[in-house]
N, C-alpha and C positions, 0 to 999 in steps of 0.2 A: 747868310744867303741874301742876295740882292731883292729888292722890291720886286715882286712878281706881279705883272701886269696882265690885263685882260684884252678884250677886243679895243681896237684903237677907235673904230667907228661901229654903229650898228650895222648889222648884216642887211644888205639892200637887196631883195630878190628881184629878178627880172625874167621875162619870158626865156625859154631855151630855144633860141632860134640862131641860124647861122647868118651872123651879120658881120663877122670879121672883127668885132670889138670885144676882144678877150684880153684885158689888161694883163701885162706882164707874160703872156704866152709867147714864146718864141714861134717863128713860122712853122717849123716842123711840129711843134707841140699843138699848134692851132689845127694843122692838118689831122692829126689824131683826133683832137676834140671834135672836129666837125664830122668825122666818120662815126664817133660815138653819138653824135647828136642824130645822125641819120638812122642809126641801128636801135638806140635806147632812148632818145630825148622824150618821145611821146609818152613814155612810161612814168615821167616825173613831172612836178608841177612847175618848178621854177629853179633859177640857179643864181647865185651871187658870185662873182669873180673877185680874186685878188683880195681875199679877206685877211687883214692884218690882225695878228694876235701875238701877244707878249711884247717883247721889246724892252728897252731900258728907259727908266725914268730920268729925266734931265736932273742933274744933281744940284743946280743953283737956282736959288728962289728969285734970281734976278731976271729970268726969263719970262716972257709973256706967255699966255695959255696957247696961242697958235704955235709958238716956237717949241713948246713942251711937247704939244701933240705931233708936231712935225718930227721931232727928234724920235718920239716912241714909234711912229711910222717908220722911219728910216731904218730902225733897229729891230722892228717886229718881223716875224715870220709871215710870209704870204701864201695863203692857201689858193690854189689854182681855181679850184671850183667846189663850192659848197652847193650841192645839188639836193633840193627838197623833194622829198617823196611823201607819200600819204601818211606813212607811220614811221619814217625815219629820214636821216639826211645823210648823203654820202659826202664825206670829206676827202676829196679826190686830188691826187697828184696826176698830172698828165705828162707823159713821157713817150717818145718814140720807142726807145729801148730802155726797159725798166731794170735797174740794178739794186744794189742794197740801199743805196741813197734813196730811191723811191719809196721802198719799205720803211725806212726811217722816217721820211718825211710824213708819210700817210699816218703812221702811228703817232708821232709827235703832235702833228695838227690836231688830231682827235682829242688827245690828252690835254692839249692847251685850251681848246674850246670847253672841254669839261672843266677845268680850273677855273676858266672865265665865267662860269655860272650857266653855261649853256645846258641845262639839265631838263628841259621841257621836251626834248626830242631824243631819240635814240641815235647816237652818232656811229656811223659805220666808216672806218678808214677803208679808202679805195685807191686803186691805181688803174688808170686808163692808159693803155699803151698799145703798140702795134706788136711788141714782142718783148720777152722777159727772160733773163737768165734762169736756168732750170733750178738752181738751188734757191734762188729768190722766190721763184714760184712756190717751191716747197715750204719755205720759211712763212710765206704769206698765207698759206694754208693752216699752219701751225698758230699764226697770230690772228687768224680770222679776218685777214684784209681781203675785201672783194676785190677780184680781179676781172677787168674787162679788156678783152684782147680784140682790137678792131683794126 
């Protein structure tokens, strides 16, 4: 098995506000996210966007540290929103229409953070969406993935 990597950078929380600065969220994802902020943002303490975890270690010893880190970032998975609550954190995938890929993303991101050593907080996989396939919603309930339809 390949070298399994953790977080690319430390998680950097910031206030949960509607400022249009949600790295790597497409316009339609950001619209869903802003509805979530309106409905649920005040219930949480902070958020970190585009949290990069995992990825591939550059194979050559010839590369400088910044290039090694850049390569890991480019190959890492990016978590849309890491939402910090009082006793837990949501590991959230944001989509207008959630399909099985959103379910897989939410679960995988939570497991990768656990593997990275983030064990000081309860990690709750979550999907924030406008709508969801009925079978995916059923599976989310089985996997205990928190669903926010906004």
